[in-house]
MARDO-498668 format. One record per residue (C-alpha): x, y, z; residue number from 0. Coordinates in Angstrom, 3 decimals. Layout:
N
X | Y | Z | NUM
...
This chain:
481
0.000 | 0.000 | 0.000 | 0
1.393 | 3.474 | -0.852 | 1
2.373 | 5.745 | 2.012 | 2
-0.632 | 7.946 | 2.775 | 3
0.602 | 9.444 | 6.008 | 4
-0.024 | 13.071 | 5.090 | 5
-2.578 | 15.057 | 3.148 | 6
0.028 | 16.878 | 1.075 | 7
0.175 | 13.876 | -1.252 | 8
-3.423 | 14.321 | -2.338 | 9
-2.995 | 17.057 | -4.992 | 10
-0.119 | 15.085 | -6.524 | 11
-2.237 | 11.920 | -6.646 | 12
-5.128 | 13.945 | -7.972 | 13
-2.998 | 15.072 | -10.932 | 14
-3.451 | 11.582 | -12.397 | 15
-7.077 | 12.261 | -13.299 | 16
-6.577 | 15.509 | -15.181 | 17
-8.026 | 16.937 | -17.376 | 18
-11.452 | 15.482 | -16.565 | 19
-11.646 | 16.507 | -12.904 | 20
-10.231 | 19.998 | -13.307 | 21
-12.319 | 20.598 | -16.437 | 22
-15.440 | 19.787 | -14.465 | 23
-14.266 | 21.872 | -11.516 | 24
-13.845 | 24.924 | -13.747 | 25
-17.224 | 24.375 | -15.397 | 26
-19.078 | 24.139 | -12.095 | 27
-17.171 | 27.089 | -10.633 | 28
-17.994 | 29.249 | -13.669 | 29
-21.663 | 28.359 | -13.166 | 30
-21.469 | 29.435 | -9.506 | 31
-21.410 | 25.988 | -7.928 | 32
-18.986 | 23.905 | -5.889 | 33
-17.641 | 20.541 | -7.029 | 34
-15.437 | 17.935 | -5.337 | 35
-14.022 | 14.552 | -6.199 | 36
-15.338 | 12.368 | -3.420 | 37
-15.589 | 9.008 | -1.708 | 38
-14.111 | 5.900 | -3.264 | 39
-12.439 | 7.932 | -6.014 | 40
-10.316 | 9.806 | -3.446 | 41
-9.643 | 6.629 | -1.476 | 42
-8.552 | 4.700 | -4.553 | 43
-6.404 | 7.588 | -5.779 | 44
-4.503 | 7.477 | -2.492 | 45
-4.229 | 3.693 | -2.709 | 46
-2.885 | 3.891 | -6.254 | 47
-5.774 | 1.860 | -7.670 | 48
-8.035 | 4.461 | -9.281 | 49
-9.812 | 3.299 | -12.414 | 50
-11.875 | 5.246 | -14.915 | 51
-14.953 | 5.668 | -12.700 | 52
-15.028 | 9.077 | -11.003 | 53
-17.491 | 10.210 | -8.323 | 54
-18.163 | 13.877 | -7.636 | 55
-20.411 | 15.776 | -5.265 | 56
-21.829 | 19.283 | -5.688 | 57
-24.208 | 21.851 | -4.208 | 58
-25.899 | 22.114 | -7.630 | 59
-29.276 | 20.439 | -7.928 | 60
-29.698 | 17.642 | -10.508 | 61
-31.370 | 19.872 | -13.100 | 62
-28.465 | 22.316 | -12.843 | 63
-25.961 | 19.470 | -13.095 | 64
-27.629 | 18.316 | -16.309 | 65
-27.383 | 21.813 | -17.755 | 66
-23.634 | 21.944 | -17.025 | 67
-22.811 | 18.418 | -18.194 | 68
-24.885 | 18.293 | -21.366 | 69
-22.536 | 20.342 | -23.620 | 70
-19.415 | 18.784 | -22.037 | 71
-20.134 | 15.058 | -21.919 | 72
-19.916 | 12.554 | -24.769 | 73
-22.899 | 10.708 | -23.298 | 74
-25.347 | 11.452 | -20.527 | 75
-27.838 | 9.379 | -18.519 | 76
-30.382 | 10.189 | -15.859 | 77
-31.055 | 6.741 | -14.362 | 78
-30.172 | 7.884 | -10.826 | 79
-31.552 | 11.397 | -11.012 | 80
-34.332 | 10.598 | -8.523 | 81
-31.544 | 10.038 | -5.978 | 82
-29.684 | 13.170 | -7.029 | 83
-27.176 | 11.498 | -9.371 | 84
-26.426 | 12.343 | -12.993 | 85
-24.127 | 10.040 | -14.985 | 86
-21.915 | 10.897 | -17.928 | 87
-19.139 | 9.577 | -20.139 | 88
-16.177 | 11.690 | -21.155 | 89
-13.749 | 10.471 | -23.804 | 90
-10.228 | 11.866 | -23.548 | 91
-8.092 | 11.561 | -26.695 | 92
-4.556 | 10.222 | -26.558 | 93
-1.934 | 12.701 | -25.467 | 94
1.826 | 12.661 | -25.673 | 95
2.922 | 9.343 | -24.196 | 96
-0.615 | 8.570 | -23.015 | 97
-3.374 | 6.346 | -24.384 | 98
-6.910 | 7.524 | -25.044 | 99
-9.213 | 7.004 | -22.046 | 100
-12.926 | 6.988 | -21.425 | 101
-14.150 | 8.122 | -17.991 | 102
-17.466 | 7.202 | -16.377 | 103
-18.530 | 10.151 | -14.250 | 104
-21.242 | 10.437 | -11.611 | 105
-22.128 | 13.803 | -10.113 | 106
-24.372 | 13.714 | -7.049 | 107
-25.952 | 16.616 | -5.227 | 108
-25.020 | 16.942 | -1.547 | 109
-27.511 | 14.665 | 0.153 | 110
-28.455 | 12.472 | 3.064 | 111
-30.162 | 9.063 | 2.807 | 112
-32.333 | 7.762 | 5.611 | 113
-34.430 | 4.593 | 5.840 | 114
-37.571 | 4.674 | 7.895 | 115
-38.418 | 1.538 | 9.842 | 116
-40.726 | 0.037 | 7.219 | 117
-39.345 | 1.151 | 3.849 | 118
-36.940 | -0.720 | 1.599 | 119
-36.044 | 2.490 | -0.257 | 120
-34.077 | 5.456 | 1.109 | 121
-35.646 | 8.875 | 1.407 | 122
-33.404 | 11.496 | -0.197 | 123
-32.971 | 15.066 | 0.992 | 124
-30.427 | 17.531 | -0.367 | 125
-27.801 | 19.304 | 1.717 | 126
-25.901 | 22.568 | 1.370 | 127
-22.346 | 21.798 | 2.540 | 128
-19.778 | 19.171 | 1.702 | 129
-19.248 | 18.390 | 5.400 | 130
-22.953 | 17.604 | 5.673 | 131
-22.607 | 15.315 | 2.651 | 132
-19.510 | 13.543 | 3.932 | 133
-20.933 | 12.683 | 7.349 | 134
-23.678 | 10.618 | 5.695 | 135
-21.148 | 8.386 | 3.967 | 136
-20.519 | 4.835 | 5.101 | 137
-16.890 | 4.904 | 6.279 | 138
-14.292 | 7.560 | 6.992 | 139
-12.036 | 6.258 | 4.210 | 140
-14.927 | 7.044 | 1.841 | 141
-15.643 | 10.422 | 3.490 | 142
-12.721 | 12.339 | 2.004 | 143
-12.967 | 14.826 | -0.851 | 144
-10.844 | 17.029 | -3.090 | 145
-12.495 | 20.395 | -3.781 | 146
-12.117 | 21.501 | -7.414 | 147
-10.620 | 23.186 | -9.297 | 148
-8.348 | 24.369 | -6.444 | 149
-7.610 | 20.743 | -5.378 | 150
-8.120 | 21.419 | -1.682 | 151
-8.168 | 18.252 | 0.440 | 152
-11.236 | 17.872 | 2.681 | 153
-11.073 | 15.283 | 5.469 | 154
-13.260 | 16.241 | 8.448 | 155
-13.524 | 12.734 | 9.910 | 156
-9.954 | 11.406 | 9.854 | 157
-10.277 | 9.240 | 6.772 | 158
-6.632 | 9.661 | 5.781 | 159
-5.413 | 8.384 | 9.155 | 160
-7.795 | 5.421 | 8.939 | 161
-6.595 | 4.701 | 5.392 | 162
-3.017 | 4.594 | 6.636 | 163
-4.103 | 2.314 | 9.503 | 164
-6.143 | 0.129 | 7.096 | 165
-9.160 | 0.575 | 9.345 | 166
-12.890 | 0.859 | 8.614 | 167
-14.724 | 3.304 | 10.886 | 168
-17.942 | 5.260 | 10.405 | 169
-17.919 | 9.097 | 10.316 | 170
-20.613 | 9.246 | 12.989 | 171
-21.676 | 6.512 | 15.369 | 172
-21.972 | 3.113 | 13.644 | 173
-25.441 | 2.661 | 15.158 | 174
-26.647 | 5.859 | 13.483 | 175
-24.937 | 4.987 | 10.210 | 176
-26.392 | 1.480 | 10.046 | 177
-29.828 | 2.689 | 11.063 | 178
-29.741 | 5.177 | 8.169 | 179
-28.805 | 2.445 | 5.686 | 180
-28.478 | -1.128 | 6.988 | 181
-26.733 | -2.225 | 3.783 | 182
-23.653 | -0.459 | 5.133 | 183
-23.149 | -3.437 | 7.421 | 184
-22.639 | -5.641 | 4.392 | 185
-20.493 | -2.956 | 2.810 | 186
-18.193 | -3.199 | 5.834 | 187
-17.677 | -6.885 | 5.070 | 188
-17.268 | -6.145 | 1.368 | 189
-14.658 | -3.414 | 1.880 | 190
-12.783 | -5.597 | 4.369 | 191
-12.599 | -8.239 | 1.627 | 192
-11.767 | -5.839 | -1.210 | 193
-9.185 | -3.709 | 0.610 | 194
-7.944 | -6.247 | 3.181 | 195
-8.798 | -3.739 | 5.939 | 196
-9.744 | -4.393 | 9.543 | 197
-13.129 | -3.296 | 10.873 | 198
-13.090 | -1.183 | 14.042 | 199
-14.356 | -3.040 | 17.139 | 200
-17.218 | -0.608 | 17.716 | 201
-18.345 | -1.139 | 14.118 | 202
-18.300 | -4.933 | 14.533 | 203
-20.277 | -4.574 | 17.768 | 204
-22.926 | -2.470 | 16.045 | 205
-23.132 | -4.916 | 13.138 | 206
-23.712 | -7.745 | 15.600 | 207
-26.356 | -5.866 | 17.570 | 208
-28.191 | -4.633 | 14.475 | 209
-27.825 | -7.635 | 12.139 | 210
-31.564 | -8.211 | 11.865 | 211
-31.948 | -4.659 | 10.512 | 212
-30.561 | -5.914 | 7.175 | 213
-33.903 | -7.581 | 6.459 | 214
-35.384 | -4.224 | 5.471 | 215
-32.979 | -3.968 | 2.523 | 216
-34.081 | -5.354 | -0.837 | 217
-32.765 | -8.752 | -1.918 | 218
-31.247 | -7.204 | -5.041 | 219
-29.047 | -4.791 | -3.056 | 220
-27.962 | -7.564 | -0.683 | 221
-27.128 | -9.807 | -3.655 | 222
-25.041 | -7.108 | -5.325 | 223
-22.970 | -6.559 | -2.169 | 224
-22.497 | -10.306 | -1.756 | 225
-21.280 | -10.536 | -5.351 | 226
-18.761 | -7.746 | -4.847 | 227
-17.513 | -9.461 | -1.698 | 228
-17.166 | -12.829 | -3.435 | 229
-15.352 | -11.303 | -6.410 | 230
-12.837 | -9.524 | -4.167 | 231
-9.257 | -10.553 | -3.452 | 232
-9.967 | -11.664 | 0.139 | 233
-13.520 | -13.075 | 0.283 | 234
-12.740 | -15.265 | 3.318 | 235
-12.251 | -12.131 | 5.400 | 236
-15.616 | -10.678 | 4.431 | 237
-17.499 | -13.954 | 4.767 | 238
-16.088 | -14.514 | 8.249 | 239
-17.329 | -11.078 | 9.265 | 240
-20.813 | -11.840 | 7.932 | 241
-20.931 | -15.093 | 9.884 | 242
-19.363 | -13.777 | 13.103 | 243
-21.716 | -10.785 | 13.315 | 244
-24.854 | -12.779 | 12.523 | 245
-25.475 | -10.997 | 9.216 | 246
-25.097 | -14.296 | 7.382 | 247
-27.944 | -15.693 | 9.509 | 248
-30.158 | -13.134 | 7.788 | 249
-28.871 | -13.146 | 4.207 | 250
-27.103 | -16.506 | 3.758 | 251
-28.047 | -18.753 | 6.696 | 252
-26.784 | -21.847 | 4.863 | 253
-23.227 | -20.564 | 5.329 | 254
-23.625 | -20.100 | 9.082 | 255
-25.178 | -23.568 | 9.331 | 256
-21.929 | -25.095 | 8.086 | 257
-20.360 | -24.453 | 11.493 | 258
-21.339 | -27.926 | 12.614 | 259
-20.126 | -29.020 | 16.005 | 260
-17.489 | -31.680 | 15.457 | 261
-18.138 | -35.067 | 16.981 | 262
-16.084 | -36.049 | 20.003 | 263
-13.830 | -38.328 | 17.970 | 264
-13.249 | -35.703 | 15.239 | 265
-14.488 | -38.123 | 12.590 | 266
-15.411 | -35.380 | 10.151 | 267
-13.678 | -32.183 | 9.101 | 268
-14.862 | -28.668 | 9.942 | 269
-17.286 | -28.063 | 7.064 | 270
-17.257 | -24.272 | 7.446 | 271
-13.463 | -23.987 | 7.345 | 272
-13.347 | -26.554 | 4.555 | 273
-15.766 | -24.443 | 2.508 | 274
-13.708 | -21.261 | 2.898 | 275
-10.596 | -23.172 | 1.889 | 276
-12.324 | -24.657 | -1.165 | 277
-13.333 | -21.136 | -2.198 | 278
-9.746 | -19.909 | -1.932 | 279
-8.419 | -22.925 | -3.821 | 280
-10.987 | -22.401 | -6.569 | 281
-9.871 | -18.776 | -6.860 | 282
-6.282 | -19.948 | -7.275 | 283
-7.370 | -22.009 | -10.309 | 284
-9.051 | -19.103 | -12.115 | 285
-7.292 | -18.127 | -15.318 | 286
-9.470 | -15.378 | -16.814 | 287
-10.235 | -13.199 | -13.827 | 288
-12.834 | -13.617 | -11.071 | 289
-15.530 | -16.179 | -11.927 | 290
-18.770 | -15.594 | -10.015 | 291
-20.291 | -18.944 | -11.044 | 292
-17.277 | -20.902 | -9.788 | 293
-16.995 | -18.894 | -6.562 | 294
-20.676 | -19.281 | -5.730 | 295
-20.473 | -23.007 | -6.420 | 296
-17.415 | -23.334 | -4.176 | 297
-19.143 | -21.389 | -1.405 | 298
-22.358 | -23.406 | -1.609 | 299
-21.125 | -26.856 | -2.631 | 300
-21.538 | -28.424 | 0.830 | 301
-24.594 | -26.560 | 2.153 | 302
-26.571 | -29.816 | 2.033 | 303
-24.368 | -31.396 | 4.704 | 304
-26.140 | -30.072 | 7.830 | 305
-29.466 | -31.517 | 6.631 | 306
-28.005 | -34.883 | 5.693 | 307
-25.582 | -35.491 | 8.563 | 308
-25.947 | -38.889 | 10.218 | 309
-23.938 | -40.512 | 12.987 | 310
-23.489 | -44.119 | 11.910 | 311
-23.376 | -47.067 | 14.368 | 312
-19.664 | -47.599 | 13.698 | 313
-18.896 | -44.007 | 14.773 | 314
-18.519 | -42.586 | 11.292 | 315
-20.334 | -39.431 | 10.211 | 316
-22.093 | -39.566 | 6.841 | 317
-23.673 | -36.972 | 4.550 | 318
-25.430 | -39.183 | 2.017 | 319
-26.836 | -37.336 | -1.019 | 320
-25.795 | -33.959 | 0.347 | 321
-24.962 | -32.861 | -3.185 | 322
-28.564 | -33.421 | -4.320 | 323
-30.007 | -31.712 | -1.257 | 324
-27.434 | -28.945 | -1.606 | 325
-28.364 | -28.306 | -5.235 | 326
-32.005 | -27.785 | -4.235 | 327
-30.987 | -25.503 | -1.356 | 328
-28.705 | -23.542 | -3.683 | 329
-31.532 | -22.976 | -6.130 | 330
-33.844 | -21.855 | -3.332 | 331
-31.368 | -19.413 | -1.754 | 332
-30.174 | -17.917 | -5.027 | 333
-33.780 | -17.463 | -6.169 | 334
-34.588 | -15.604 | -2.932 | 335
-31.593 | -13.358 | -3.580 | 336
-32.979 | -12.603 | -7.062 | 337
-30.098 | -14.090 | -9.040 | 338
-30.715 | -14.491 | -12.787 | 339
-32.236 | -17.845 | -13.695 | 340
-29.279 | -18.937 | -15.829 | 341
-26.844 | -18.252 | -12.997 | 342
-29.040 | -20.189 | -10.560 | 343
-29.148 | -23.098 | -12.991 | 344
-25.365 | -23.181 | -13.503 | 345
-24.395 | -22.921 | -9.828 | 346
-26.985 | -25.498 | -8.767 | 347
-25.750 | -27.895 | -11.434 | 348
-22.157 | -27.592 | -10.252 | 349
-23.227 | -28.242 | -6.659 | 350
-25.130 | -31.322 | -7.819 | 351
-22.158 | -32.672 | -9.790 | 352
-19.306 | -31.823 | -7.429 | 353
-19.138 | -35.352 | -5.943 | 354
-19.490 | -37.261 | -9.203 | 355
-15.736 | -37.693 | -9.629 | 356
-15.424 | -39.653 | -6.396 | 357
-17.105 | -42.592 | -8.097 | 358
-14.219 | -42.707 | -10.538 | 359
-12.052 | -44.598 | -8.063 | 360
-8.593 | -45.110 | -9.515 | 361
-9.863 | -45.073 | -13.075 | 362
-12.572 | -47.718 | -13.118 | 363
-15.031 | -45.682 | -15.178 | 364
-15.929 | -47.034 | -18.574 | 365
-15.786 | -44.769 | -21.618 | 366
-19.570 | -44.613 | -21.312 | 367
-19.318 | -43.176 | -17.788 | 368
-16.773 | -40.599 | -18.956 | 369
-19.069 | -39.561 | -21.809 | 370
-21.959 | -39.126 | -19.363 | 371
-19.774 | -37.027 | -17.061 | 372
-18.990 | -34.711 | -19.961 | 373
-22.593 | -34.695 | -21.162 | 374
-23.977 | -33.873 | -17.706 | 375
-21.469 | -31.066 | -17.145 | 376
-22.026 | -29.605 | -20.598 | 377
-20.558 | -26.090 | -20.878 | 378
-19.737 | -26.171 | -17.143 | 379
-17.089 | -28.897 | -17.597 | 380
-14.062 | -26.645 | -17.079 | 381
-15.632 | -25.113 | -13.983 | 382
-16.468 | -28.608 | -12.704 | 383
-12.814 | -29.573 | -13.154 | 384
-11.761 | -26.597 | -11.028 | 385
-14.416 | -27.116 | -8.369 | 386
-13.587 | -30.823 | -8.046 | 387
-9.875 | -30.146 | -7.697 | 388
-10.563 | -27.389 | -5.163 | 389
-12.681 | -29.727 | -3.032 | 390
-9.608 | -31.588 | -1.840 | 391
-8.492 | -29.949 | 1.427 | 392
-6.883 | -32.917 | 3.137 | 393
-3.638 | -32.245 | 4.984 | 394
-2.444 | -35.708 | 3.972 | 395
-0.067 | -34.798 | 1.162 | 396
0.093 | -38.357 | -0.161 | 397
-3.697 | -38.590 | -0.385 | 398
-3.960 | -35.144 | -1.991 | 399
-1.319 | -36.040 | -4.581 | 400
-3.096 | -39.321 | -5.381 | 401
-6.421 | -37.538 | -5.910 | 402
-4.740 | -34.981 | -8.142 | 403
-3.099 | -37.690 | -10.244 | 404
-6.394 | -39.524 | -10.578 | 405
-8.153 | -36.400 | -11.779 | 406
-5.285 | -35.763 | -14.188 | 407
-6.052 | -39.213 | -15.569 | 408
-9.749 | -38.445 | -15.937 | 409
-9.018 | -35.179 | -17.753 | 410
-6.640 | -37.027 | -20.073 | 411
-9.334 | -39.596 | -20.904 | 412
-11.843 | -36.792 | -21.547 | 413
-9.374 | -35.053 | -23.858 | 414
-8.739 | -38.287 | -25.736 | 415
-12.447 | -38.998 | -26.181 | 416
-13.118 | -35.397 | -27.149 | 417
-10.526 | -35.587 | -29.858 | 418
-11.826 | -38.921 | -31.096 | 419
-15.567 | -38.416 | -30.722 | 420
-16.253 | -34.675 | -30.482 | 421
-17.648 | -35.030 | -26.955 | 422
-18.399 | -31.327 | -26.682 | 423
-21.362 | -31.840 | -29.003 | 424
-22.653 | -35.269 | -28.027 | 425
-25.771 | -36.056 | -30.031 | 426
-27.270 | -39.119 | -31.688 | 427
-26.086 | -40.219 | -35.098 | 428
-29.526 | -39.307 | -36.508 | 429
-31.392 | -36.037 | -36.065 | 430
-35.124 | -35.534 | -35.627 | 431
-35.867 | -35.111 | -39.332 | 432
-34.055 | -38.326 | -40.186 | 433
-35.942 | -40.179 | -37.433 | 434
-39.291 | -38.964 | -38.777 | 435
-38.329 | -39.938 | -42.326 | 436
-37.169 | -43.447 | -41.397 | 437
-40.136 | -44.193 | -39.133 | 438
-42.695 | -42.344 | -41.232 | 439
-44.085 | -40.460 | -38.219 | 440
-44.986 | -36.787 | -37.703 | 441
-43.439 | -34.553 | -35.003 | 442
-44.484 | -35.683 | -31.547 | 443
-43.535 | -37.682 | -28.428 | 444
-42.443 | -40.714 | -30.453 | 445
-39.656 | -38.700 | -32.106 | 446
-38.408 | -37.513 | -28.702 | 447
-38.361 | -41.065 | -27.326 | 448
-36.518 | -42.337 | -30.379 | 449
-34.003 | -39.513 | -30.140 | 450
-33.376 | -40.263 | -26.447 | 451
-32.889 | -43.970 | -27.223 | 452
-30.268 | -43.161 | -29.858 | 453
-28.590 | -40.709 | -27.479 | 454
-28.287 | -43.422 | -24.831 | 455
-26.714 | -45.740 | -27.408 | 456
-24.303 | -42.962 | -28.385 | 457
-23.294 | -42.405 | -24.767 | 458
-22.895 | -46.113 | -24.122 | 459
-21.034 | -47.087 | -27.277 | 460
-19.650 | -43.938 | -28.843 | 461
-20.430 | -42.977 | -32.459 | 462
-22.385 | -45.717 | -34.252 | 463
-22.276 | -44.435 | -37.805 | 464
-25.432 | -43.773 | -39.838 | 465
-26.078 | -47.323 | -41.045 | 466
-25.790 | -48.855 | -37.586 | 467
-27.923 | -46.047 | -36.129 | 468
-30.671 | -46.674 | -38.714 | 469
-30.643 | -50.382 | -37.890 | 470
-30.783 | -49.657 | -34.152 | 471
-33.661 | -47.229 | -34.668 | 472
-35.669 | -49.774 | -36.665 | 473
-35.018 | -52.452 | -34.069 | 474
-36.235 | -50.102 | -31.306 | 475
-39.312 | -49.177 | -33.345 | 476
-40.208 | -52.805 | -33.939 | 477
-40.063 | -53.421 | -30.201 | 478
-42.577 | -50.621 | -29.540 | 479
-45.426 | -52.334 | -31.390 | 480
């Protein structure tokens, strides 16, 4: 982390975002209004991680902001105007030694957001000073500003010191902050995960005492914060905070339920710790950036265990069919959190399939079983590979190495069959039109049954060839009469 021990660094860091910020500052000043770069944009500038999204705050009202931005911006949108926010895009051409850049800008009127006790939506009122605006913000590290165009640093709540200490505190009391917007409790967990910061003890205490207040927040907002947490660099840290404060009991109770008490003989591993480790191991296997489907599947893959746990007569602990139960629970929870249907389907499928490999033994599967594994995984096959490999958390290095070698063998067999049989597009040797022509039947259930019969033959035996498929179809048809 860069040294942020004094405020004098701020104008120098701010220079990185010229000319967009200073251009806007001059425009607002000429119109008689104040403007400041604010919140996460200032924080990320100081951390050396600022992107192309810039947040500003102003005393101008939204209609006045629109009037100023319209001739300046390359694009403009008013989606958030009801909450005092106007969005814009500004394209900056390439300069000497610099590439062209496109900035996403949001300008928000000084405001305060307050939930009443029964509403899921914040009431918005406008303020007149930047200090009044900053005190409403979630954490001190997000309550800093740079007034423009003079680039004066504004930090009334000690955000710079907290940034240097890697600490999350609220500008006012945490109880007041979380009462105003309960989602801030989840944001504390998310920022802890994104920034690898610690959360101040008084903030954790307030989160714990007020956890049930999160229920007033819409499922969509909760889901979005959970996604940001999961896609961060340190999701374990944020998830632990959700569980330890009781927030997970409200928004993801299946995660809290994984903290099963271990039996007196320690015959089964800690499912909660195992899950967090699987998530981290899955992240290590990502190759194209954060993968929300894989991370959700890793987080939820064992949530069926608490419902299926049995203490067997011989002292063992079993979780029979926990993958099937877990898939149903995953679908239910993700649906309640308003995830898109396709995402729900993919994550649930991975949860359902995550144990399939353990029937492979040391390579006893027939080619037919391998084909079915590929067919059932479909486009999720690569993610299933990563999830299955991540699910090994044994400390026994010999056992872990043996499992890894076995899965290497399975992947090699899949690759061989894919090359030989085009497994990625497994289908019968005859299509529906051919089936109808050979059998002389119209579209209907019979065609579907015939197609499924030929598909089963294809999975069992590999490609038959057209002649053999026609003969098999006729034989099946004769047996139906």
